[in-house]
C-alpha positions as CSV (number, residue, x, y, z in Angstrom):
1,M,0.0,0.0,0.0
2,D,1.4,3.4,-1.0
3,D,2.1,6.0,1.7
4,M,-0.2,8.7,0.4
5,A,1.0,12.2,1.5
6,T,-1.7,14.8,1.8
7,Q,-0.9,18.3,0.7
8,V,-3.3,21.0,2.0
9,L,-3.4,24.3,0.2
10,P,-4.1,27.4,2.3
11,D,-7.5,29.1,2.1
12,V,-8.6,27.6,-1.2
13,E,-10.7,24.4,-1.4
14,T,-8.5,22.8,-4.1
15,R,-5.3,20.8,-4.5
16,P,-3.4,19.2,-7.3
17,E,-4.3,15.7,-8.4
18,G,-2.8,13.6,-11.1
19,T,-3.9,12.7,-14.6
20,D,-2.4,12.3,-18.0
21,T,-0.5,9.1,-17.0
22,T,2.6,7.8,-18.7
23,G,3.4,4.2,-19.6
24,N,4.8,3.6,-16.1
25,D,1.5,4.8,-14.4
26,E,3.1,8.0,-13.2
27,P,1.0,11.2,-13.9
28,T,2.8,13.7,-16.2
29,M,0.8,16.6,-14.8
30,F,-1.3,17.4,-11.8
31,H,-4.5,19.4,-11.7
32,Y,-6.2,21.4,-9.0
33,V,-9.5,19.9,-7.8
34,K,-12.0,20.6,-4.9
35,K,-10.5,18.9,-1.9
36,N,-13.8,17.6,-0.6
37,K,-14.1,15.5,-3.7
38,I,-10.6,13.9,-3.4
39,A,-11.4,11.2,-0.8
40,E,-14.7,10.4,-2.4
41,S,-13.0,9.8,-5.7
42,A,-10.1,7.8,-4.2
43,V,-12.5,5.5,-2.3
44,L,-15.5,5.2,-4.7
45,G,-13.7,5.9,-8.0
46,N,-15.9,8.8,-8.9
47,L,-14.6,11.3,-11.4
48,V,-13.4,14.8,-10.2
49,V,-13.5,17.9,-12.3
50,A,-10.3,20.0,-12.3
51,L,-10.3,23.8,-12.3
52,C,-9.4,23.6,-16.0
53,G,-12.3,21.3,-16.8
54,E,-10.4,18.0,-17.1
55,T,-12.3,15.1,-15.5
56,F,-10.6,12.0,-14.1
57,P,-10.6,9.6,-11.1
58,V,-8.1,10.4,-8.3
59,T,-5.3,7.8,-8.4
60,K,-2.1,9.6,-7.3
61,S,-1.1,12.3,-4.9
62,P,1.4,15.0,-6.0
63,K,4.9,15.1,-4.7
64,P,6.8,18.4,-4.1
65,G,8.1,19.6,-7.5
66,S,5.4,17.7,-9.5
67,P,4.4,19.5,-12.7
68,V,1.0,21.4,-12.4
69,C,-1.4,22.1,-15.2
70,P,-0.7,25.7,-16.3
71,D,-4.4,26.4,-16.8
72,C,-5.3,25.1,-13.4
73,K,-2.5,27.1,-11.8
74,K,-3.6,30.3,-13.5
75,I,-7.2,29.8,-12.3
76,Y,-6.1,28.8,-8.8
77,E,-4.0,31.9,-8.5
78,S,-6.9,34.1,-9.6
79,L,-9.1,32.5,-6.9
80,R,-6.8,33.3,-3.9
81,P,-8.8,35.4,-1.4
82,G,-7.9,39.1,-1.4
83,G,-10.0,40.2,1.5
84,D,-12.4,39.3,4.3
85,D,-15.5,39.2,2.1
């Protein structure tokens, strides 16, 4: 069983998850998804929808330095809270 590390992002309900797998089952890119959907997808196999619109089941957790989808990253950075609204 893999030791799955959880990476929590501050203030935003998303985190990167893998898709676009290579031949060795390692994702080539990670996408940001709503974190409340991650466990559900990992356990039940449900698809998650990334910020960029990509849909896939959660199968891998990102490691530090993993490549992140540029579209997801741009959207994520635009969602960061700027005030106490």
